[in-house]
C-alpha positions as a Python dict, from the first residue, in 0.01 Angstrom:
ca = {
    (1, 'M'): (0, 0, 0),
    (2, 'A'): (285, -250, -18),
    (3, 'F'): (263, -390, -369),
    (4, 'A'): (500, -674, -278),
    (5, 'D'): (253, -805, -19),
    (6, 'T'): (-38, -757, -257),
    (7, 'F'): (124, -943, -544),
    (8, 'K'): (243, -1220, -311),
    (9, 'A'): (-114, -1260, -185),
    (10, 'L'): (-255, -1265, -538),
    (11, 'S'): (4, -1514, -663),
    (12, 'D'): (-171, -1812, -503),
    (13, 'P'): (-483, -1958, -671),
    (14, 'A'): (-643, -2051, -336),
    (15, 'R'): (-612, -1691, -215),
    (16, 'R'): (-759, -1561, -539),
    (17, 'E'): (-1051, -1801, -492),
    (18, 'I'): (-1102, -1674, -136),
    (19, 'L'): (-1125, -1320, -275),
    (20, 'Q'): (-1380, -1441, -531),
    (21, 'L'): (-1589, -1591, -250),
    (22, 'L'): (-1572, -1272, -46),
    (23, 'K'): (-1689, -1050, -330),
    (24, 'N'): (-2036, -1190, -257),
    (25, 'G'): (-2024, -1077, 106),
    (26, 'R'): (-1863, -1152, 438),
    (27, 'M'): (-1790, -1507, 547),
    (28, 'S'): (-1649, -1684, 849),
    (29, 'A'): (-1329, -1888, 826),
    (30, 'G'): (-1537, -2205, 850),
    (31, 'E'): (-1758, -2096, 561),
    (32, 'I'): (-1451, -2013, 353),
    (33, 'G'): (-1284, -2342, 444),
    (34, 'S'): (-1589, -2543, 338),
    (35, 'H'): (-1510, -2450, -24),
    (36, 'F'): (-1163, -2607, -14),
    (37, 'H'): (-998, -2941, 51),
    (38, 'M'): (-745, -2809, 302),
    (39, 'T'): (-699, -2800, 676),
    (40, 'G'): (-827, -2518, 893),
    (41, 'A'): (-467, -2421, 963),
    (42, 'T'): (-400, -2384, 591),
    (43, 'V'): (-711, -2169, 545),
    (44, 'S'): (-594, -1953, 838),
    (45, 'Y'): (-251, -1918, 676),
    (46, 'H'): (-407, -1794, 351),
    (47, 'L'): (-632, -1553, 541),
    (48, 'K'): (-326, -1419, 726),
    (49, 'I'): (-147, -1348, 397),
    (50, 'L'): (-456, -1172, 258),
    (51, 'K'): (-490, -964, 576),
    (52, 'K'): (-122, -866, 565),
    (53, 'A'): (-178, -738, 211),
    (54, 'D'): (-489, -548, 331),
    (55, 'L'): (-698, -732, 73),
    (56, 'I'): (-941, -849, 342),
    (57, 'W'): (-1064, -721, 679),
    (58, 'E'): (-1169, -921, 979),
    (59, 'T'): (-1449, -843, 1222),
    (60, 'K'): (-1489, -1031, 1549),
    (61, 'E'): (-1843, -1099, 1666),
    (62, 'K'): (-1883, -1312, 1979),
    (63, 'N'): (-1711, -1645, 1901),
    (64, 'F'): (-1677, -1586, 1527),
    (65, 'I'): (-1444, -1393, 1300),
    (66, 'Y'): (-1587, -1273, 972),
    (67, 'Y'): (-1387, -1169, 669),
    (68, 'D'): (-1474, -901, 412),
    (69, 'L'): (-1313, -797, 86),
    (70, 'N'): (-1127, -465, 108),
    (71, 'T'): (-1222, -314, -225),
    (72, 'S'): (-1023, 6, -168),
    (73, 'V'): (-694, -184, -206),
    (74, 'V'): (-826, -354, -519),
    (75, 'E'): (-924, -13, -662),
    (76, 'E'): (-582, 131, -578),
    (77, 'L'): (-413, -163, -751),
    (78, 'L'): (-633, -120, -1059),
    (79, 'L'): (-551, 252, -1076),
    (80, 'W'): (-180, 175, -1053),
    (81, 'L'): (-205, -86, -1329),
    (82, 'K'): (-403, 152, -1549),
    (83, 'D'): (-140, 420, -1495),
    (84, 'L'): (135, 170, -1574),
    (85, 'K'): (-42, 79, -1896),
    (86, 'G'): (-49, 445, -1995),
    (87, 'D'): (-303, 669, -2160),
    (88, 'E'): (-498, 469, -2418),
    (89, 'S'): (-572, 774, -2631),
    (90, 'H'): (-195, 841, -2648),
    (91, 'D'): (-129, 481, -2748),
    (92, 'E'): (-379, 501, -3036),
    (93, 'K'): (-198, 804, -3186),
    (94, 'I'): (134, 621, -3207),
}
């Protein structure tokens, strides 16, 4: 995982909101865009950044593209952050 891409993707509030929407299940770009006051091109840009960071996946079905949350990258990031924080039991002894 490229942490730089992940943190860049997570740095924008609109992209974080897209991830929040996708935690409830897959959505099309149009469905995602209906939650924002931005152009379709801007929504596509945000989706591209999230895809580059592997935070979302896309599935093409006929004339639609659906997006899903990639929880494995989120889990990997959480494990890294937990490791960075250190062992809590060790911290309590100090």
